[in-house]
Backbone as CSV, one residue per row, in Angstrom:
resi,resn,N_x,N_y,N_z,CA_x,CA_y,CA_z,C_x,C_y,C_z
1,UNK,7.579,204.550,130.668,7.914,203.367,130.861,9.311,204.346,131.653
2,UNK,9.148,204.009,133.152,10.539,204.215,133.787,11.848,203.609,133.569
3,UNK,12.171,204.290,134.133,14.536,203.620,134.701,13.922,202.403,135.417
4,UNK,15.095,201.788,135.399,14.966,200.355,135.890,15.795,200.939,137.590
5,UNK,15.706,201.399,137.982,16.382,202.497,138.597,16.991,201.492,140.439
6,UNK,15.814,201.184,140.681,16.460,199.821,141.783,16.714,198.800,141.621
7,UNK,16.759,198.426,140.537,17.875,197.370,140.103,18.495,197.751,139.756
8,UNK,18.792,198.722,139.296,20.558,199.329,138.812,21.430,199.235,139.835
9,UNK,20.524,200.468,140.775,21.004,200.364,142.070,22.123,199.082,142.743
10,UNK,21.260,198.162,142.970,21.549,196.965,143.378,22.537,196.362,142.364
11,UNK,22.511,196.129,141.407,23.834,195.709,140.164,25.319,196.916,140.507
12,UNK,24.703,197.928,140.571,26.061,199.319,140.547,26.503,198.427,141.861
13,UNK,25.679,198.653,143.447,26.393,198.350,144.333,26.966,196.523,144.714
14,UNK,26.382,195.602,143.742,27.217,194.326,143.779,28.829,194.017,143.394
15,UNK,28.404,195.170,141.474,29.731,195.035,140.880,30.664,195.583,141.729
16,UNK,30.479,196.510,142.174,31.261,197.465,142.921,31.747,196.841,144.874
17,UNK,30.871,195.871,145.300,31.026,195.564,146.606,30.881,196.848,147.471
18,UNK,29.713,197.498,147.362,29.305,199.058,148.508,28.242,198.722,149.091
19,UNK,28.013,198.736,149.922,26.839,199.300,151.086,26.243,200.317,150.537
20,UNK,24.925,200.503,150.613,24.086,201.534,150.567,24.673,202.777,151.077
21,UNK,25.628,202.701,152.312,25.888,203.704,153.265,27.138,204.571,152.539
22,UNK,27.705,203.206,151.814,29.225,203.771,151.265,28.677,204.396,149.597
23,UNK,27.390,203.369,148.818,27.311,204.188,147.614,26.618,205.704,148.158
24,UNK,25.869,206.109,148.851,25.358,207.550,148.873,26.574,208.008,149.599
25,UNK,27.362,207.819,149.916,28.978,208.703,150.395,29.181,208.974,148.659
26,UNK,29.357,208.257,147.981,29.993,208.062,146.749,29.405,209.243,146.093
27,UNK,28.090,209.322,145.829,27.735,209.656,145.179,27.113,211.534,145.824
28,UNK,27.376,211.024,146.749,26.944,212.917,147.802,25.039,212.630,147.939
29,UNK,24.826,211.588,148.811,23.445,212.227,149.343,23.462,211.059,150.469
30,UNK,21.976,210.995,151.318,22.223,210.235,152.347,22.018,208.641,151.808
31,UNK,22.429,208.096,153.071,21.606,206.220,152.547,20.722,206.447,152.559
32,UNK,19.134,207.107,152.970,18.046,206.936,153.333,17.555,206.924,151.932
33,UNK,18.214,207.868,150.645,17.910,207.977,149.853,18.099,206.854,148.667
34,UNK,19.323,205.879,149.128,19.143,205.451,147.802,18.847,204.036,148.635
35,UNK,18.048,203.922,150.172,17.309,203.081,150.779,15.827,202.804,149.916
36,UNK,15.480,203.903,149.886,14.843,204.192,149.728,14.032,204.174,148.104
37,UNK,14.994,204.299,147.246,14.945,204.120,145.869,15.169,202.422,145.694
38,UNK,16.250,201.821,146.226,15.998,200.555,145.772,14.641,199.491,146.117
39,UNK,13.826,200.409,147.197,12.730,199.557,147.627,11.453,200.566,146.989
40,UNK,11.928,201.484,146.156,10.690,201.680,145.149,9.659,202.525,146.083
41,UNK,10.567,203.065,146.843,9.328,204.037,148.070,9.324,205.254,147.028
42,UNK,10.587,206.086,146.885,10.269,206.864,146.563,11.025,206.923,144.604
43,UNK,10.348,207.902,143.496,10.618,207.834,142.216,11.832,208.622,142.544
44,UNK,13.735,208.641,141.673,14.295,208.729,141.375,14.171,210.474,140.848
45,UNK,14.849,211.741,140.872,15.237,212.837,140.633,16.167,212.641,139.345
46,UNK,15.662,213.516,138.751,17.151,213.167,137.521,18.660,213.878,138.003
47,UNK,18.588,215.011,138.622,19.835,214.841,139.510,20.284,213.931,140.126
48,UNK,19.645,212.590,140.537,19.755,211.263,141.171,20.298,210.469,140.156
49,UNK,19.696,210.210,138.572,19.646,209.238,138.429,21.387,210.502,137.870
50,UNK,21.571,211.047,137.419,22.834,211.591,137.109,24.148,211.218,138.064
51,UNK,23.725,211.464,139.205,24.950,211.583,139.622,25.129,209.652,140.300
52,UNK,24.389,209.095,140.087,24.634,207.560,139.961,25.090,207.136,138.847
53,UNK,24.387,206.690,138.034,24.905,206.384,137.009,26.403,206.718,136.361
54,UNK,27.033,208.226,136.640,27.738,209.413,135.840,28.845,208.034,137.247
55,UNK,28.983,207.937,138.328,29.928,207.483,139.584,29.784,206.077,138.506
56,UNK,28.889,205.520,138.295,29.146,204.130,137.986,29.670,204.155,136.040
57,UNK,29.832,205.067,136.113,30.578,204.628,134.959,31.670,204.919,134.627
58,UNK,32.095,205.853,135.480,32.993,206.674,135.966,33.905,205.452,136.410
59,UNK,33.301,204.328,136.889,34.384,203.271,137.717,34.381,202.017,136.751
60,UNK,33.803,202.359,135.885,34.047,201.490,134.302,33.119,200.376,134.522
61,UNK,31.620,201.139,135.370,30.613,200.163,134.806,29.893,200.569,133.682
62,UNK,29.701,199.641,132.409,29.220,199.898,131.193,27.383,199.406,131.574
63,UNK,27.288,199.888,132.520,25.518,199.038,132.437,24.386,198.933,131.950
64,UNK,24.591,199.398,131.101,23.468,199.385,129.299,23.841,198.447,128.320
65,UNK,25.642,198.196,128.567,26.560,197.748,127.350,25.911,196.121,128.061
66,UNK,25.966,196.116,129.643,25.804,194.950,130.042,24.516,194.188,129.629
67,UNK,23.074,195.177,130.118,22.163,195.271,129.921,21.934,194.176,128.279
68,UNK,22.160,195.042,127.791,22.096,194.483,126.077,22.776,193.231,125.506
69,UNK,23.772,192.896,126.649,24.029,191.474,126.637,23.201,190.320,127.121
70,UNK,22.434,190.647,128.209,21.786,189.895,128.608,20.521,189.662,128.131
71,UNK,19.956,190.776,127.416,18.915,190.425,126.561,18.705,190.071,125.251
72,UNK,20.662,189.547,124.635,20.636,189.442,123.093,20.736,188.095,123.875
73,UNK,20.960,187.698,125.053,21.234,185.863,125.741,19.827,185.319,125.631
74,UNK,18.893,186.204,126.187,17.345,185.733,126.345,16.630,185.856,125.310
75,UNK,17.052,186.392,124.458,15.557,186.803,123.194,15.351,185.327,122.457
76,UNK,14.580,185.605,121.887,13.308,184.187,121.244,14.059,184.277,120.145
77,UNK,14.364,183.172,119.604,14.017,183.070,118.554,12.962,183.765,117.373
78,UNK,13.621,184.177,116.375,12.503,185.008,115.284,12.330,186.242,116.122
79,UNK,13.074,186.464,117.062,12.989,188.299,117.366,14.304,188.338,117.426
80,UNK,14.423,190.466,117.317,15.066,190.915,117.230,15.642,191.740,118.413
81,UNK,16.399,192.458,118.691,16.381,192.793,119.813,16.981,194.605,118.952
82,UNK,15.596,195.500,119.204,16.583,196.538,118.828,16.191,197.724,119.345
83,UNK,16.845,198.882,119.115,16.878,200.173,120.421,16.546,201.259,119.543
84,UNK,15.983,202.472,120.534,15.781,203.176,120.176,15.939,204.612,120.654
85,UNK,16.310,205.744,120.535,17.178,206.348,120.900,16.292,207.736,121.204
86,UNK,15.871,208.518,121.980,14.981,209.449,122.750,15.547,210.753,123.248
87,UNK,15.104,211.642,122.431,15.705,213.050,122.728,15.262,213.760,124.461
88,UNK,13.895,213.642,124.836,13.939,212.827,125.669,12.877,212.150,126.422
89,UNK,12.790,210.910,125.873,11.573,210.227,126.300,10.230,209.390,125.315
90,UNK,9.879,208.804,125.560,8.411,208.247,124.675,7.124,208.519,125.511
91,UNK,6.321,209.744,125.191,5.068,209.951,125.404,4.079,209.083,124.755
92,UNK,3.375,208.143,125.635,2.331,207.639,125.287,2.525,206.299,124.338
93,UNK,1.245,206.050,123.704,2.150,204.455,122.869,2.969,204.856,121.591
94,UNK,3.504,203.721,121.146,4.251,204.171,120.178,3.361,203.328,118.738
95,UNK,3.792,204.856,117.626,2.527,204.164,116.309,3.368,204.713,115.360
96,UNK,2.743,204.121,114.546,3.227,204.442,112.787,3.151,205.614,112.302
97,UNK,2.571,206.244,113.135,1.883,207.599,111.664,2.714,208.785,112.671
98,UNK,3.072,208.373,114.095,3.795,210.349,114.869,4.614,211.112,114.042
99,UNK,5.977,209.852,113.603,7.248,210.312,112.832,6.394,211.474,111.612
100,UNK,7.895,211.924,111.446,7.916,213.158,110.160,7.934,212.600,108.923
101,UNK,7.123,213.086,107.997,7.232,212.647,106.518,8.116,212.801,105.392
102,UNK,9.018,213.435,106.202,10.418,213.665,105.621,11.621,213.058,106.194
103,UNK,11.642,211.667,107.240,12.242,210.753,107.266,12.462,209.755,106.223
104,UNK,13.480,209.183,105.957,14.206,208.385,105.201,12.767,207.724,104.525
105,UNK,11.927,206.810,105.023,11.059,205.929,104.621,9.871,207.079,104.792
106,UNK,9.278,208.336,104.940,8.740,208.268,105.588,8.287,208.399,107.147
107,UNK,6.746,208.098,107.663,6.448,207.878,108.733,6.798,207.025,108.785
108,UNK,7.152,206.553,110.583,6.972,204.756,111.125,7.880,205.218,111.971
109,UNK,7.686,203.968,112.561,8.581,204.195,113.947,10.248,203.526,113.916
110,UNK,10.935,204.621,113.920,12.230,204.210,113.288,13.044,203.354,115.099
111,UNK,13.971,202.622,114.491,15.074,201.996,115.768,16.057,201.338,114.904
112,UNK,17.323,201.505,115.668,18.297,200.552,115.150,18.355,199.208,115.395
113,UNK,19.626,198.848,115.592,20.023,197.480,115.767,21.781,197.519,116.297
114,UNK,22.237,198.537,116.832,23.159,198.412,117.538,22.860,200.115,118.431
115,UNK,23.298,199.484,119.868,22.658,200.507,120.821,23.805,201.309,121.038
116,UNK,25.161,201.471,120.534,26.634,202.727,120.200,25.522,203.550,119.030
117,UNK,25.428,202.900,117.894,24.520,204.011,117.330,23.630,204.935,117.381
118,UNK,22.818,204.408,118.562,21.464,204.972,118.914,21.894,205.766,119.977
119,UNK,23.150,205.541,121.010,23.269,206.386,121.427,24.060,207.680,121.148
120,UNK,25.199,207.450,119.910,25.350,208.375,118.898,24.905,209.414,118.595
121,UNK,23.375,209.095,118.168,22.867,210.416,117.525,21.959,210.672,118.146
122,UNK,21.861,210.014,119.018,21.112,211.683,120.407,21.838,212.138,121.541
123,UNK,23.726,212.057,121.692,24.329,212.065,122.686,24.357,213.593,122.389
124,UNK,23.980,214.816,121.792,23.765,215.971,121.805,22.307,216.752,122.449
125,UNK,21.890,215.578,122.829,20.456,216.112,123.358,20.601,215.104,125.324
126,UNK,20.420,216.344,125.859,21.010,215.952,128.017,20.402,215.494,128.328
127,UNK,18.526,215.523,128.081,17.948,214.433,128.623,17.427,213.318,127.624
128,UNK,18.382,212.917,126.899,18.095,211.592,126.022,18.006,209.891,126.817
129,UNK,17.717,208.962,125.908,17.629,208.209,126.955,17.376,206.590,125.564
130,UNK,17.420,205.698,126.238,17.904,204.400,124.898,16.302,203.675,125.694
131,UNK,15.584,203.271,124.470,14.873,202.236,124.483,15.251,200.652,124.094
132,UNK,14.971,199.503,125.014,15.434,198.558,124.193,14.168,197.708,123.794
133,UNK,13.999,197.178,122.815,13.075,196.388,122.587,12.894,195.287,121.453
134,UNK,11.931,194.914,122.581,12.022,193.230,121.649,10.798,193.306,120.613
135,UNK,11.076,192.564,119.414,10.593,193.061,118.175,10.659,191.394,117.754
136,UNK,9.136,191.099,117.262,9.017,189.471,116.719,8.473,189.755,115.843
137,UNK,9.462,189.380,114.269,9.312,189.940,113.453,8.632,188.281,112.412
138,UNK,8.261,187.691,113.110,7.155,186.628,112.406,6.117,186.615,111.826
139,UNK,5.752,186.222,110.907,4.640,187.071,110.172,4.323,188.093,109.598
140,UNK,5.726,188.933,109.730,5.467,190.239,108.697,6.289,189.915,107.550
141,UNK,5.512,191.166,106.711,5.955,191.455,105.638,7.264,192.447,105.497
142,UNK,8.495,192.182,105.434,9.631,193.006,105.079,10.268,193.207,104.052
143,UNK,10.491,194.454,103.998,11.369,195.457,102.817,12.569,195.308,103.129
144,UNK,13.814,194.774,101.983,15.159,194.840,102.651,15.829,195.597,101.644
145,UNK,16.527,196.918,102.158,17.557,197.434,101.232,18.973,197.280,101.479
146,UNK,19.534,197.247,100.247,20.789,197.654,100.523,21.330,199.201,99.560
147,UNK,22.854,199.012,99.793,23.441,199.996,99.838,23.451,200.204,97.667
148,UNK,22.295,200.883,97.221,21.849,200.496,96.005,21.183,202.070,95.714
149,UNK,20.803,201.392,94.026,20.569,202.688,93.334,18.880,203.099,94.159
150,UNK,18.049,201.736,94.483,16.945,202.054,94.786,16.720,202.695,96.191
151,UNK,18.068,202.018,97.044,18.060,202.855,98.496,17.894,204.182,98.441
152,UNK,19.677,204.549,97.317,19.180,206.463,97.201,17.837,206.988,97.045
153,UNK,17.203,206.532,95.893,16.210,207.068,95.076,14.929,207.334,96.287
154,UNK,15.058,205.951,96.301,13.507,206.052,97.720,13.902,207.336,98.899
155,UNK,15.160,207.297,99.888,15.602,208.227,100.506,15.388,209.571,99.966
156,UNK,15.699,209.804,98.945,15.628,211.063,98.067,14.284,211.442,98.189
157,UNK,13.332,210.830,97.434,12.089,211.086,97.354,11.360,211.736,98.798
158,UNK,11.553,210.413,99.601,11.065,211.242,101.217,11.397,211.894,101.719
159,UNK,12.250,212.593,101.601,13.480,213.740,102.060,12.561,214.508,100.853
160,UNK,11.903,214.513,100.293,11.916,215.146,98.839,12.128,216.374,97.981
161,UNK,13.041,215.249,97.488,14.310,215.594,96.220,13.801,215.380,95.025
162,UNK,12.966,214.286,94.996,12.433,214.301,93.744,11.146,214.595,93.382
163,UNK,10.776,215.952,93.230,9.227,216.603,93.366,9.028,216.166,91.543
164,UNK,9.967,216.770,91.402,10.002,216.807,89.314,10.006,215.394,88.605
165,UNK,10.147,214.197,89.274,9.924,213.119,88.873,8.985,212.236,89.525
166,UNK,7.908,212.715,90.504,6.841,211.896,91.593,6.333,210.993,90.281
167,UNK,5.877,212.066,88.684,4.935,210.684,88.295,5.801,209.706,87.450
168,UNK,7.536,209.588,87.485,8.150,208.862,86.676,7.597,207.095,87.062
169,UNK,7.557,206.546,86.243,7.128,205.034,86.550,8.176,204.232,87.492
170,UNK,9.553,204.788,87.172,10.666,204.409,88.454,10.338,204.673,89.620
171,UNK,10.272,206.144,89.793,9.515,206.473,90.879,8.499,205.528,91.521
172,UNK,7.424,205.926,90.794,6.057,205.339,91.598,5.755,204.340,91.831
173,UNK,6.896,203.356,91.031,6.973,201.746,91.327,7.556,201.764,92.735
174,UNK,8.845,202.209,93.119,9.363,202.221,94.092,8.992,202.547,94.648
175,UNK,8.011,203.677,95.163,7.155,204.311,96.423,5.929,202.969,96.634
176,UNK,5.660,202.510,95.686,4.734,201.371,96.425,5.049,200.412,96.423
177,UNK,6.571,199.776,96.445,7.365,199.192,97.026,7.622,199.174,98.614
178,UNK,8.111,200.408,98.872,8.571,200.399,99.944,7.067,200.972,100.892
179,UNK,5.969,201.188,100.816,4.854,200.575,101.410,3.562,199.276,101.972
180,UNK,4.309,198.390,100.730,3.672,197.423,100.395,4.486,196.287,101.464
181,UNK,5.070,196.766,102.995,5.483,196.286,103.246,4.623,196.327,105.143
182,UNK,5.285,195.216,106.216,5.300,195.705,107.473,6.625,196.644,108.118
183,UNK,7.496,195.962,107.668,8.660,197.004,108.217,10.023,196.749,107.623
184,UNK,10.839,197.588,107.408,11.718,198.338,105.839,13.117,197.662,107.147
185,UNK,14.099,196.779,106.655,15.147,197.187,107.054,16.269,197.716,105.846
186,UNK,17.094,198.770,106.523,17.641,199.808,105.329,18.566,200.440,106.221
187,UNK,19.767,200.664,105.832,21.139,201.122,105.986,20.600,202.895,106.250
188,UNK,21.053,203.161,107.798,21.061,203.681,108.284,21.442,205.267,107.272
189,UNK,21.042,206.821,107.133,21.389,207.470,106.346,21.651,208.921,107.166
190,UNK,22.580,209.551,107.702,22.178,210.088,108.545,22.597,211.724,107.517
191,UNK,22.752,213.108,107.776,22.683,214.343,107.650,24.131,214.079,106.710
192,UNK,24.879,214.030,106.548,26.258,213.296,106.036,26.127,212.981,104.694
193,UNK,25.225,211.707,104.768,24.842,211.041,103.291,23.792,211.230,102.962
194,UNK,22.830,212.227,103.984,22.067,212.984,102.922,22.541,213.762,102.208
195,UNK,23.665,214.176,101.812,24.456,215.398,101.286,24.784,214.944,100.210
196,UNK,25.487,213.439,100.737,25.652,212.648,99.565,25.254,212.344,98.145
197,UNK,23.829,212.002,98.930,22.528,212.008,98.127,21.950,212.803,97.211
198,UNK,21.955,214.311,97.825,21.959,215.374,97.088,22.743,216.421,96.103
199,UNK,24.185,215.516,96.107,25.296,215.529,95.111,25.042,214.823,93.779
200,UNK,23.798,213.421,94.332,24.057,212.974,92.843,22.482,212.827,92.700
201,UNK,21.362,213.736,93.247,20.190,214.078,92.407,20.569,215.524,92.413
202,UNK,21.460,216.509,92.328,21.458,217.519,91.631,22.739,217.399,90.302
203,UNK,22.575,216.028,89.743,23.958,215.742,88.905,24.951,215.772,88.866
204,UNK,25.999,216.417,90.276,27.185,216.044,89.987,27.756,215.286,90.216
205,UNK,26.677,213.336,90.825,28.153,212.725,90.695,26.989,211.552,89.932
206,UNK,27.872,210.428,89.760,27.261,209.337,89.149,25.809,208.699,90.507
207,UNK,25.102,207.731,90.340,24.623,206.470,91.185,26.122,205.682,91.392
208,UNK,26.839,204.973,90.882,27.945,204.759,90.881,28.967,205.315,91.972
209,UNK,29.324,206.505,91.559,29.789,207.234,92.892,28.927,207.644,94.015
210,UNK,28.046,207.936,93.703,27.014,208.390,95.169,27.128,206.861,96.177
211,UNK,26.779,205.649,95.482,26.729,204.453,96.167,28.187,203.995,97.046
212,UNK,29.163,204.062,96.438,30.649,203.925,97.254,31.152,204.630,98.066
213,UNK,30.423,206.229,98.196,30.674,207.055,99.074,29.829,206.616,99.780
214,UNK,28.286,206.148,99.393,27.761,205.936,101.068,27.821,204.707,101.705
215,UNK,28.849,203.682,101.234,29.105,202.087,101.632,30.278,202.644,102.010
216,UNK,31.055,203.726,102.468,32.030,204.267,102.572,31.929,204.954,104.030
217,UNK,30.481,205.297,104.181,30.148,205.908,106.079,29.072,205.198,106.205
218,UNK,29.218,203.561,106.417,28.437,202.820,106.412,27.592,203.236,108.369
219,UNK,26.816,203.069,108.776,26.253,203.221,110.118,25.601,202.412,110.741
220,UNK,25.471,201.095,109.544,24.583,200.039,110.366,23.180,200.746,109.946
221,UNK,22.832,199.272,110.335,20.989,198.980,109.196,19.781,199.541,110.715
222,UNK,18.366,200.153,110.275,17.883,200.511,110.719,16.441,199.796,110.575
223,UNK,15.471,200.031,111.314,14.294,199.155,110.791,13.259,200.276,111.649
224,UNK,12.356,200.122,110.256,11.323,200.841,110.306,9.803,200.636,110.112
225,UNK,9.316,200.481,111.492,8.047,199.859,111.324,6.501,200.752,111.030
226,UNK,6.245,199.827,110.252,5.229,201.485,109.266,3.896,200.783,109.394
227,UNK,3.507,199.653,109.899,2.276,199.172,109.743,2.094,198.518,111.439
228,UNK,0.395,199.041,112.062,-0.271,198.985,113.299,0.113,197.563,113.436
229,UNK,0.596,196.639,112.127,0.768,195.161,112.915,1.750,195.278,113.360
230,UNK,3.261,195.266,112.676,4.448,195.381,113.130,4.312,196.264,114.636
231,UNK,3.434,197.658,114.903,3.869,197.906,116.051,3.193,196.978,117.469
232,UNK,2.517,196.109,116.659,1.753,195.004,118.220,2.561,194.046,118.191
233,UNK,3.966,194.285,117.519,4.389,192.948,117.544,6.128,193.608,117.709
234,UNK,5.973,194.411,118.555,7.292,194.904,119.317,6.716,195.177,120.684
235,UNK,7.767,195.259,122.104,7.660,195.265,122.716,9.014,196.204,123.910
236,UNK,8.399,197.321,124.071,9.268,197.697,125.088,9.508,197.403,125.936
237,UNK,10.977,196.472,126.550,11.699,196.133,127.553,12.506,196.909,128.926
238,UNK,12.689,198.356,128.300,13.917,198.633,129.348,14.256,199.829,128.386
239,UNK,14.124,200.419,129.424,14.405,202.396,129.120,15.736,202.544,130.155
240,UNK,16.867,203.062,129.516,17.962,203.223,130.131,18.764,204.557,129.593
241,UNK,19.529,205.016,131.215,19.427,206.228,131.749,21.186,206.520,131.172
242,UNK,21.212,207.529,129.805,22.647,207.582,129.325,22.960,209.080,130.156
243,UNK,24.180,208.926,130.926,25.167,209.870,131.453,26.137,210.761,130.794
244,UNK,25.867,211.831,130.904,27.271,212.454,130.352,27.976,211.928,130.222
245,UNK,28.542,211.311,130.954,30.029,210.705,130.189,30.038,209.853,129.621
246,UNK,29.254,208.895,129.187,28.582,208.136,128.205,28.337,208.678,126.974
247,UNK,27.441,209.831,127.193,27.039,210.517,125.706,28.600,210.999,125.156
248,UNK,29.383,211.823,125.980,30.515,212.021,125.657,31.520,211.286,125.019
249,UNK,31.419,209.943,125.520,32.675,208.723,125.445,32.672,208.741,123.716
250,UNK,30.913,208.532,123.114,30.349,207.909,122.094,29.992,209.039,120.669
251,UNK,30.215,210.279,121.430,30.115,211.691,120.038,31.596,211.618,120.009
252,UNK,31.869,211.282,120.908,34.320,211.242,120.418,33.984,210.301,119.207
253,UNK,33.852,208.738,119.649,34.084,207.713,118.714,33.501,208.262,117.420
254,UNK,32.015,208.900,117.556,31.074,209.323,116.365,32.419,210.468,115.319
255,UNK,32.550,211.352,116.265,33.688,212.391,114.936,34.772,211.591,115.006
256,UNK,35.425,210.647,115.508,35.841,209.866,114.850,36.156,209.472,113.003
257,UNK,34.985,208.820,113.631,34.783,207.952,112.463,34.225,208.541,111.234
258,UNK,33.563,210.067,111.728,33.565,211.089,111.107,34.228,211.435,109.975
259,UNK,35.237,211.651,110.678,36.547,211.630,109.791,37.136,210.907,109.059
260,UNK,37.277,209.571,109.598,37.187,208.127,108.926,36.757,208.479,107.264
261,UNK,35.497,208.560,107.980,34.370,208.319,106.470,34.220,209.217,105.696
262,UNK,34.664,210.493,106.054,35.120,211.770,104.940,36.220,211.475,104.253
263,UNK,36.999,211.371,104.252,38.651,210.628,103.706,38.302,209.747,102.667
264,UNK,37.112,208.317,103.449,36.838,207.724,102.110,35.782,207.658,101.537
265,UNK,34.989,208.759,101.837,34.499,209.197,100.651,35.228,210.158,99.293
266,UNK,35.880,211.046,99.993,37.027,211.360,98.986,37.774,210.539,97.946
267,UNK,37.913,209.580,98.218,38.511,208.871,97.556,37.539,208.258,96.621
268,UNK,36.460,207.578,97.661,35.276,207.104,96.063,35.258,207.951,95.163
269,UNK,34.914,209.273,95.428,34.350,210.126,94.459,35.720,210.139,93.365
270,UNK,36.937,210.141,93.747,37.727,209.967,92.667,38.424,208.056,91.736
271,UNK,37.538,207.838,92.760,37.775,206.045,91.928,36.954,205.687,91.338
272,UNK,35.874,206.284,91.465,34.716,205.728,90.617,34.113,206.970,89.608
273,UNK,34.826,207.643,89.367,34.771,208.679,88.595,34.427,208.283,86.972
274,UNK,33.228,209.144,86.039,32.778,208.482,85.399,32.386,207.476,85.329
275,UNK,32.098,206.384,85.967,31.560,205.433,86.454,30.116,205.382,86.907
276,UNK,29.143,204.350,86.240,27.462,204.565,86.724,26.673,205.782,85.801
277,UNK,25.194,206.049,86.052,24.672,207.088,85.185,24.667,208.054,86.388
278,UNK,23.864,209.277,85.869,23.601,210.831,86.390,22.100,210.216,86.442
279,UNK,21.426,211.478,87.282,19.971,211.352,87.828,19.347,211.200,86.555
280,UNK,19.587,212.200,85.424,19.141,212.845,84.215,19.074,210.903,83.076
281,UNK,19.826,210.570,83.509,20.488,208.950,82.282,19.637,207.861,82.909
282,UNK,19.175,207.696,84.384,18.043,206.969,84.624,16.993,207.190,84.716
283,UNK,16.758,208.684,85.009,14.922,208.931,84.866,14.557,209.630,83.746
284,UNK,15.292,209.380,82.402,15.057,210.078,81.454,13.457,209.677,80.893
């Protein structure tokens, strides 16, 4: 899917009340370049995309957030607007089998319910972009997780930390439950959160400490499409370019949230010390 650059150019000019010539002069290109891009005669270069979207963002035009608002306004009942952050773009058809086996819930197509979160997770990649997806949730089986023991153990299993317990009845039932569905809704677990889960698996903290530490670093929910049926009910509706300025903006917000979350984790370890069960007590 290509960027909707033609319509974006028109929107930027309308919001800033600029002619094609004025916009061309502002971004350092010829008027013919803007004209041919608006009429879709030529496909924009990466450099032109950077120049135009960076200019708009510096002028306080948060085009992608405006698009999010419009898509949310027009989403059908039983549908969900989801976001997929990509390091360099999606090639070919989306599939539930292309992902890594050691993701949070194994292979699947991973999406989020929050645009800002998707940007922040891909902010370190220069060619990153965000896809908007219309997901029809009707007639699908969903498995939903909360920040609890089941979620922690499931993630630990798929990330390869429970090999010594793989034949335990609790783990076998847990894995079966995670596969008997079309899609999963679960809290996002980034590398910081996985370090906390590691501390639980290593017997350093209890499940209660782990749960509250993880809750302190809440990143919102992810939607993982794991069946072909679920994939058939998701449609890519927009591909959004993320300029350097926007990526830096969300990177700073992410850094601030990390500092606050780390402080909460430290307090949670102290407050819930001695409460709950250790891993060897749960899987004895």
